[in-house]
N, C-alpha and C positions, 0 to 999 in steps of 0.2 A: 670624249667625255665619258664613257659608261666602264672603259678602262682604267680611265684614274682612277674613279669611283669601285670600281673593285678591287684594283690596288690599296684605295685607304683603305677599303673595309678587310684586305689580308692583315696589311700592316698592328690594326686595329688589334683583330686577332690576334699575332701571334706576338703584342706584346703581351693582352692578356695570356696566352699560355704560357708564355714565359716567367710574367707575376707568379700565377698560378703556382709553375714547379718549383718557384725558392723553397727550400729546407721551413719549415714553420720553426722560430724561434724566439726565447722570450728575452727583450734587452733590456736587464736590467738597468737600473740611473747609475749614473759613474758615480763611486766615492774617490774624493781628492782628503787629502790629509790636510789639517789645517795652513802648512806650509804653500799652499796653494790657494790664491788670491779667490774669494768666490767669483768675480768677475771673470775670470780667465776661467774659474770651471765649469761656470754657467758656457762662456761662449765655446770652451772645447767639447761638451758637454752632446750643444747641438751637432757640432762638426760629427762627434765619432756616431753618432745617431742617421745620420746620413751615408756614411759609410758603411755600416751597417744592415740598414735598412735596402743598399741597392745590389745588396748579395741576398736576402733572406727575407723570407715574409714575418712582420714580425707585430706585433699587434701597438698599440700607441701604451705613450708612457703617462697619461691618466689612468688609463687602463691596468696596467703594472704596479702603478701606486697603488689604485682602488685593490688589486690583489694582494697585493702584501700589506694590508692593515687588513684585511679577511681575516685574513690567515697569520695575522700576530706574527709579523715575521718583522726581525731588526734592519734598519736599514743596510747592515755593515756584513749582516748573515753569507755566510760562502759556501754555509754546510751541505753534502749531499740530499739531505733532511730539505734544508730550506729548494737547494732544487728542482727536486721531487716535488715537491707542496706546489710550488708554481711552473712548472709545465704542466701536474694535472689538474690544473685550477685554470691554466690559461690553453687548454689542449693544445702542446706544441712539443714538439719533440727534442727541442733544445733549449739552450738555457747558458746564457753571454753573463758572466759577471767584470767589469771593467774598475779597475781602481788607478790614481792618478798619486804619483806623490813627486815632490822636489824637498830635496835635498843639497846638500852644499854646489846648489847651483845647478842639478843635475836631472833633470825629470826623467822621471822612471815610470812607464808602461804595464799594466801589466794583465793579461786577459787568461782567463781563464772560460771551456767548453763544456758544458755539462749536455749526456746526451742518455738522454731517459730509454732508450731502448735497451741498455746495458746498466742501466744505475750508478754512472757512473762519470766522473772526468775524461774526456776523451783528448783534451788539447788545450799546453797550456805556453805561454808566450810571455816574454819577461823582455822589454826596449827598453835602452835608457838612450836621452841626448844629453848630450855634454854640452854647457854654457852653449846654450839654442834660447832662442826667446820664443813665447810663448806659441804665436803665430809657425814656428817650425815643426811643435807637437805633435799637429797632424800631424805632419810624411812619419813618425814614429807611429804613429797607432797604426799608420796603412802597412805598415813594417809590420806589426806586429798579427796586425787581420790576415797578414797576408800567407803565416802561419797557421793561423788558426781556423779558417776557413773554407782550405779543402777536406775537414775532419765533417762539414756540413753535406755534403754530398753522398758520403757514404752509405754501403745498406746497413740499415739498422741490425743491429744484432742480437739477439732473442740471449735475455739472460738464462745461466745455468741453474735445472728447476733446484734446490736445498735436498740432499741427498739424505735420508732418515738417520739419525741420531739413536747413537745404542745407547740404553739404558737397563741398566742390572739391577734386580728387585729380589733383592735376602729379607729372610725372613727368621728372629728363631726362636722355637727349631725349626726346622726349614720339614718342607713338605706340607707347605700352607698352599691354601687355591687362591687363585687369582682373578678378580674380575680387574681390566682392563678400560676403563671408558664404558664402563656399563655392561664392556661384553668377557662372558667368561672364557681364562684362558684353556687348554687342555693341560699342560704344563705346568708342577707347580714348584713352587721353591727351589732352591734357589735356581732364579728365570732370567735370562737376557732378551729382548725385543729390540724393535729397532721402531725408533718414533720420528714421525715432523716434528715440526719447529712449532711451537703454539703448547698451552694449560694445557694438563692431563690429571686424571687423575686416577687411584688406584683402591684398590679392597681387597686384601688377604681374612681368611680364616681357617680355620683348624677345630675341629673337635676336641673341646676341654678348653678351648681358650675364648677369650672373649676378639670378636675382631674388630680389626684398626683399617681404620682409612688415612691415604697421604693425597693431596695435594704438588701437585711440581708442572715448571716451566722446561721444556727442552728447546736449545738455542740449537748451536750449529759446531755442538762436540758434546764427547760421547760423556755422558754424568753417572753416577754411581749413587743409586737414593740410601741414605744413611739404614741402617740396618732397626729394620720391626721388631722390634721384640715384644712379640707377645705374653699375655694376663690369661694366666687359668684363670676360670670363672672357680672351680672352688678358693683356689686363695681369697677372689672377694671376696664370696660367702661364711669364709671363717673370721673374716674381720672385723665383726658383731662389737669388740672394744671400743668405746664411745673416745675418738677423740680429745685428747685436752688441748685447748689450745693454747698458742703458745709465748705467755707473757712476756712482753716485750719489756726496752729496760726505761720505757718514759715513765712507767708506775714507779717504779723500785727508784732509780734518781730525782720524781718528785717528793720524793718519803722521805728519801735519806736529805734533802736539800732544807727543808721543813722540817724534820729532826735536828739538825745543824742550825739552822736559824734558829728555832724556838729554843733550841739549849743557849747560846747566848747572848738571844734579847732577856732569857733568865733568869740570867747570871750576871747579865748588868744590872736589870731589874732590882735582884738581891745587891748588889753594891750601893746601887744610888738609893736604896733604901735603908741600907745601914749609916751610909754617909752620912744622913739626910742631916743637914746645918753645922755640918764638920770643916766644913769647904768653906774658908776663909778667904781672905784678904791673901795677897803673894809676901807681902810685908812681914808675917810673921807676926802680929797683931791677932787674939784670939778672936772669940765670936763676940766675948761681952764688946768690946774697943773698934772691932772691927763696922766699918757703916755697910756691907753686903757680906751677904751668909747665904748662903745657896742656899736653898730647902728642896732637897732634890726626892722626897718622900715621896710621890704624890707620881713623880714621870716614874721612882723605879718601879712601884707597884704597876701601873699601866703594860708597861716593857715586860716588866715575870707575868701581865695576865695575859698579854701577845702571845710571850714563849710559848708558856703552857698550852694554849692553845694550836698553835702548832704545830706543839709534839704530840698532844694530841689527835689531830686531825691525820698526821705522817702513821700512827699505833695504828689505828679507823683502818687505814689505807691496807697498808697490811697482812691487819687480821679479815680483811676483807679475801684479798687475795687470796688467803689461807687456805678460806670458807669455801670459792670457788673452785681452787683447786679438789678438797679435797671432798665436794660432793660432786664434781665428772669422774672424779674416779672411786667412785662406791660404784662395788658391787650390787646387781639387781640382786632384788631380794630374794630371800628361799620363800620355796613351797611346798607342802606338803602332799602327794596325792595318795590315796587311798581306796586300795579293789576288794573284794570281797566277790573267790569261786568258792565251789562243793570243797576242796580241800583244802583250803589255804588263804590267809591273809595275807593282799600285797601293798606293803609301805613303797614307797618312791618318795624320796626328794628333790628337785628338782632348783636350779640357779647355778651363780655366777659366783666361787670360792677362790 
């Protein structure tokens, strides 16, 4: 009796050890096309899960769906980014993507296996089942799984670290000192440095010039920063001339529109005023015999008044714009300074001419 009991315990321990030794894998939900009936897809999905669970340690389907929802991953996502997020979220090394399609009475099973240790897809298998019943697709999946499953037992491979990328720093004029990511470099520009991928910042400075800062991002390829052209500090100090704002065409367009509209209204008003009472019937009768006489005097006066106001407003806008421009470009006032010494009288004139 004792021997049987020990045998049972040993069998249970071996089974537990074998389960524990299974590779950890995320079994994503089956993606089926619209040509596959939902009842068939659900039935095959359960059968596929049993086949996968026999070879790998997988979390429950509800946990996978919850993780995909929390990560905001679409159901049809099969990219490296989706696989990496799922593997890290559920703490699994492998991620399996499954898809099922039915076209022209041919079922197609596609499997893609992702390995987080190498951050890439390590296996892919596509098997077709022509003129098969739905129950026969299970065998097609087993055939595809037999191609992919051996990769679960391979040793993990460490991804190669990204090599630093070459970055060229150039300035006009050359010879500027460089501060890269807060650290001063001994070599002035032009200078090439090797940087790892990520965000970086550089500041260049040269006596007599204004310092310049730039931010850039390094990926996995060499890059050459745009040439940094330094500005002389003396040039900035000498630029005391006030900047005249560049007038846009909106003011001139508005003025021109108001001027044309005012001229049309004024001309129409003058014509209506002159024609007052002379617009009679079209059958040739004069003003006395025609029962309908068109008195257009007041309409003409109103139109002429509105037209005159529009023309006046247009002229006012143009005059104001001219005065603002003259005011902005007016030179600084001239001042006279005098001084008396023992043997001379000094007179100085200061201003902008």
